[in-house]
Phi, psi and omega in degrees: 000137179264146181234355181282159182283331180210163178182194179219164180217138180229169173287161182303127175069023184293125173227004179084355182234310185292145180278151174289140173291139183289143178101354180295133176219100187225147179232133177239136182249141181239116183270135181261128179301153179298145179072016181232162169242162179245138176245127185235136174221140180256125176276331178208135172229107185214069187270307180243150177296132177299343179294329180235086184285125178288160180288326179243148183299133180283348181227128182225145173243122184245144175270117183297135182082009180215160177271002182290131179228153177235133177234354178256115185244029183287340178220164182293149179234150178242127185235128176259096186203172179273338181194153173233151180236134177247122182243131179251115180251077179295334181292348176281347176283153172292143180306144178064015177243012179289155181239209191274342178112215182220163177222123188229144174245149177216160176204152180251143183222141175303149182301327180290346179239037178297127176305119186282114178258124186276173183295335180275007178088355179264161181261148173274099185269011180272359181289157185293334183261025179302327182298338182286338181231010183294334182293344175283338190247328190292139166054048175242017178064017174230127178280111182241355174265144180302322181264005174073013184290344182286345182237031182272193192295351180285348178289147183297335182257356191282162180217135178300316181297330181264009177055047177092351178276169181289131178259141176222098184066236180262020183233157175252136179260129184235120177282131182238119179286148179296341179294338178297330184286346182300320180287343183262005190303323181302328180246019183262109179290322178195164184302318183299308179294333176295316177296320178300314180295321181293320177297322177293326176297328178279353180094019181220209181219167168298144189299141175234128182258113187248356182203168178296326179295319179291327176296319179296318179296319180299321183294336179300331180301333188249004174277340177225169176080196188219136170231132186254015181248171176295333182180188180230147177284137167255174182267015185262126178233167186211132179079024182283122183281353182271351180261166180306149184304326186296337182249018186301320183238043169236143176296128181234131181277164178298335178270015179069024172279134179265126188247093178288339172215118186269344182064014181243001188082138181209164187292134170287322180208141182214158178243121178242151180239137176059229183265011183295164179217166176267136175244144179258123181239136175281125182253118191273005186230141179086177185286338183258102188281336182247140177233137172243138181199168178304135183300328180299330178293310182292323184294330182286340184275324177056038183237015185250153172265189179218163177230124178261150172240130184232126180292128183270165189291342181275000183290139181214091186263125174232076186292155174295137184291161181245134173252116182287334188232140177289332180230109183292344179259057184295133176235330184293327183296331182301328184290348180274000181257148178267190188283000177271005179239151178228156177268133182266166183305329181278000177098347179277173184247145175214172178296151177303321183287348177260013184292342177249013186266123179294320181288344172272005176062032179235320181281165183253346183214148179272001187233031177287137181273332177224154179238124180281140173292130171296146179286332185228157180267202187302315185257018175091007177286140181289130176273323179205168183251350180294152182289324182208118175232130183222158174234148178287162179245150178282130181262124175293151185297321183247145181078187181254018185283139173233150176226166179283149183296336177299334183271000181269141180058039178249015179067023175229134182277093179272336172269142182298331182263010179065017183289350176272356184231329192294335183270351192293134172252148183238146183290166176305144187245125176271353181244228181262130179269118177290162181300328181275359179105345179298152182243128176232165181289156177297330179295337180279348183287128175055043177254016177072011178228123184285111175265332174284143179298331179263005177072011185289345177286348179251014177256158177052045181276004176065220183260034179296130185284136176231118177261123184232155176219144183228121174285170178225077185283147173255138180289156001280145180198154176265117181270130175239122182264133184273172186291337181245024174098344178286159178221157178226172182216157176233124181293153182208162177281157183298326182265007182280139181281151176284152175294167183299335183275358186232168172225160181252137171294153183306134180107137181294329182265062180215176185280151164262121186244151178302144183304325185287355175274354179280129177060037179255009178092356177243144184268099182273329177273148184301321181268011178066020183295335183291346179251012178267144176065028184288341178292332182258002185292142173232165184231059182301125179083357180242163173278131177257125182295147180293140176057031177203176177254015180283134178250142181235130177291147180306329180295340183260001175280138178053042178262010175100349176212145190278138172253340180277148179302324179262009177063021183286352175282352181244012179269156176062017179291124179084001180288129176247143182269128181293157178297144181080010182230154167247131188247130180240074190071230177269023175246121184247139170242113190236149175245355179224154178293154179211171181278090185293336182294343178279359182230070185295341181270007181303128181250326187224133179220121173242107185232050182300129177067014184276341185085003178292143181256161178293323181299330181292351183252014187298336182262000181274078188301325186267006181297129185245324186228120185230128176234111179232049179282151176058039180255007178072024181290137179253345176207162180245108181280166176275116179232152182265097177236078190292342181259358182293126179247337184223125180226122180241107178244036184291154172055045170253200185242036181279123181256324177236144187221124172272107185299329185287355175294341181274357179293332180284348176266076194294346180249007183299136178243320184236130179231120182242119179233018182297150177081000175272148178280047182292124179252336182214144174244139176213166180223118178284153180302136179204147177267355181284156176227122179264119190249008184241344184300126184245334187219132178232133179242111176241030181291154177057032174259178183260018179300139177245329180233132180246127176241116182291343181299335179298338183249026183292341180266017177238077192287352181247016181297126186241330183236132180226125180249109178241031183282152175055038174254183176259018184295118176246346183225134172250130187304167185297340179278354182057231177247028184299331182273004175236067189293341183265010184301133180242322184231126180231125181240114178236034181306130174059022172260127188284065182286113182245323186247128180201155180285159181290338177255042186306315185253024182297132177085356182269068184290340180267003182298131185240332185211137177225132170242113189238147175275350187238122183301334184295334180288348178257011177284141185300332180298327183272332189285154175301159188301318185263012183284135177275113187298342178295337183264015172251114184254124179207150176293131181292138176291131180288339187251304192256164172236180180295339184253327188231149177296316175254112189284350184236139175295330177296314178301316184296316181295314180295324180298312181292325179297310182292323178298315180296317179297317182293316181294309184292314184295313182286326176295316178299314181299317182295318181293317180299314182293324186274327189248324187269310184267058182292331183296323183263357182296341181279348178285139184303320182300317182291331174297316179298315182294324178296315179290329176296320178297320180295317179297318179290331177297323179297327177296323176295322177298317177303314181296321180295320179298316179297317180297318179295317178299321179298320179290322181295322186259013184302128177086350181214033186298325183304324182289336186243006185302308182296318180297320181290309185294337179258009182278164178294325181297318179294320180293321177297317180299312179296321178300314181296322180297312181293319179299313181300312184295322182284317179297318178301318180295317180295318183292321177298323176297318180295317179299318180298317179296319180298311181292327179298318180294317183295317185282316185282327183232072186295335182259007179282146178276353179282104182222154169278109173275185182299313184291314181296323178293319179296319178298318179296321179293320178299318178299318178299318179295320180297314178298317179298317179298319180296312181299321180285335184269341182306315179295347181264356181290155179304324182290336183243007184295335180291347177295329187052048191301314183272007181248015183288322183225171180290341179266006166071007177222118180270116176264128182278053184252005173232172183279357178295129184269152175201160180291134183087008180300321180298321179293314180300319179295319181295322183276304189284336182253299186292305183299310182294326178294320177297316180301316184280340170293320176295316178300317181298319179296316179295318180295323178297319179293320178296319183298319178296319180295320180297318179298318181294317184287335180293330182279350181267133184259357183262030182281149173275167180294326179294316180294327179296321178296319180297321178294322179296316178297320180297320178297318178296320182296321179300320179297315180295312182295324180296319179295319177298318180296319180293335176283318185274334181299316177300323179295313179296319180298314179298320179298318179292324177296318177297319178298329180277358177093008179280132180286124179245128182303146181296332180298339179299325180299318179294315180301318180294318186286326186258323185262313190274305187301312182273354187295318182291332176294327179282330185272335185305311180296325180289326183280340183240298187294309179295328177295328179295317179296317178299319181296322180295317179297320179296321181291322178296318178298319180297316180296320179296316179295323178294320180294319178296321180294317180297319179297319180294320180293317179298318180296321179294320179296318181296321181296318180295320180294319181293331180278000000 
């Protein structure tokens, strides 16, 4: 019987190291004094190996006199009983799996001072007698008091900053039981990764031991408390194929600390299979506390706990700074670079193709569309002599970001939306195909060096054997990292300088590490100084890796293995630029042809005027951007360029084009064929479908008829440029075969014929630039189209609804038509029927024919007026039918005939009057016959001039079908077929005629003035003078009508912009006006003159009678 208040009990021979002999079966009883309770706590229970769990518990605590038993000893227990029995069944363990045994503490307490255990399993430690049972709870790494006082700062391992947990430097160490992972099982791939994830959830990492001091702190976890596993996971691994090659066979912590010496013991040599790695586990039993073994071994056991390290809030690290270079103004290193490198503003070096790249720390903007070639390289050597050479940049689909074409289809996502990679096609592979499509040799597979950009050549390597060895250097030493992850070291003196390729961690007694380990995301220095201040780091004289702060010494560029995170230090190695070209990475600007098949990685080619053919590029699988303008190409062959997105074949000599040759370019987006004399498009039968083409440029081609069916296999076509072509007809299908069309440009293309459902089904249409106002009429446009985004020159005459778009035009047309018809018909009848006596005079013959010619102008105006009334409100539907009808051609014919005959007859009248006035006694006169012959000649010439546009040779002009008023006046800059003829007749010929008329009228005017002053005129001569005065008025009005037309024509010829409304003014107001005024100015004026003369004669007779009467009166007187 025991009588002491407290004590301990252990298994037989317990020393914490020696194993229990198998077969032990012993029971010890503990008697509790009357009026007392017993409190029991186990500091260690380690009877059987967890690897071989027995069916029945090997250790049991029984309440004497009761069937109650306890087998869970993770926390202290309080028992109110007279005695307890502890039974040890070592024979329940599997043979050879026994462990060290158990260690137990107990104490007796009066019932009135029973340690109070709450419902949540914790103790109320605020009672006054807590000191009597605190030794069961204090400092066992388990919080068992409600207020946590048992694990506060009084524990030998505790830290205020860590809230009672073990502190190690600026970190807190937290023991995590494997039971925690049970709740995480759905997303737990394996225990090791589970502990890593759980530690990250706590804000830390699996513990990494980097020094002897940290090892001592780590050991405190196991000097007290209890662990029921074989060991605990640390965060240190070795031989991990998922980390950069340079650290493949260096111990690396879960926090990315690189451990060149772990102070825990590590393998001199090890054998790994496949993707396996070595994991370091703390082994709590025996003299060797750490074990390293293949991670797959430990993961299969699932019997280990873990230890997390979490940086506490009181940490304040101010590491000594690192200087990578002894001289920040390095100049000698530049000489080690060739002409494919350039110096950036910050002094570092980068590839020529990254000279405009922001992430390469050289460019100034992420959205440059072109990149200019630098004139000089790193040391000032001239790269080229041209004043300006540039290459285009690849535009990411989203945002304004651009990247160099060398970075496209390289299995790296340089665009945020992956638009530089997702479309890429790769050629057939004779070696190993990487997951991203890249092709590497079979020899590169599973060679411990990632040749694929995504590292897929080092995955799923099966049980391939890897023999590795790891030195354990003590500083100071020069660390050299090998090409496959192995490393070696060279001992050095504390005061010895590092080589140019290395830098030293702070402190003389530290490692010299390669420059490229600085700011690479792994902590190579013990105090993590190598990753401090990386935002401000520069690399003067060194190559700076793209999108990082890693610097690479020139000696390490193109050395066969990558030091940069994106491996850009190993690109373009051995690339030579062909003659006649400037090379910007895989982007070439060439002026001469070259053997393109020797450059399979070519991404961008600008070979304007080089004479290079499309066929020569058939093997350039990765070509993305191609410019072959002005190369004299006569046809476009079918070539397989699956990655080509942009093709510019402008200004070549292609006359016929098979559109389906572009189906093999499955990623093409932009196609430019402008400036080619293309006359016909066709599409050969094909089962292929091109689904990416978005933009086609056929501007400045010789196309006359457009059929959208040729592009039916391009279902995503959105932009079409048909500007400055000869297209006059759009096929009956309209644009039905391009349903996704959004932007259509037909600037200056003479589109005259098109179906009424031209834009049917184009619900996505957003913008139209049309040469014909009718294409912007709401009747033709899609239902939801905003008419503001349809740009077309406004018709000066017609609208979408009416032939004459203005009521003003309509009113003046009928007014002038009525005046012309009535006035000239009256004049003709009067001359022909009433004034027969004078009809034989040549002058009157001319005036009669002039009336007839002007009458035809009235007929023309009437025809236009009637057509306007017929088509009122729906002119768009009948525009083509009207302008191509016989009535319109007759109207235009009559207009031209009238104007030209009228001009010729006025010339004849002027000549006749000139002879009469200037040479009154000359026998040279226009008699009736001669005048009639001259008029017939004028009519014949007029008929010929008006009929020429209707001849078979000129019928394609559609001369009288250009506008709704059926007569094209060349008084604006708008071009049309037959413009030269119209200009020659209506401007040049008529201008010459009226210059002659003006000269004749001037001569007549002078003669009239001279003769007016003479009083010895005969009555016949007086009549001639009167006629001459009238003629000057008639000729002047004709001249004033034709002079503006001629002047506008000459201004247009000189390049002066004349408003389109002038054409309407000339056709409706000016051209027919003199035809309406001629009869009023002459024939009606003649009648008025006759009445005035009769009155004068009557007054003279009265005066004479009065004078005679006065004379008689005087005589009689």
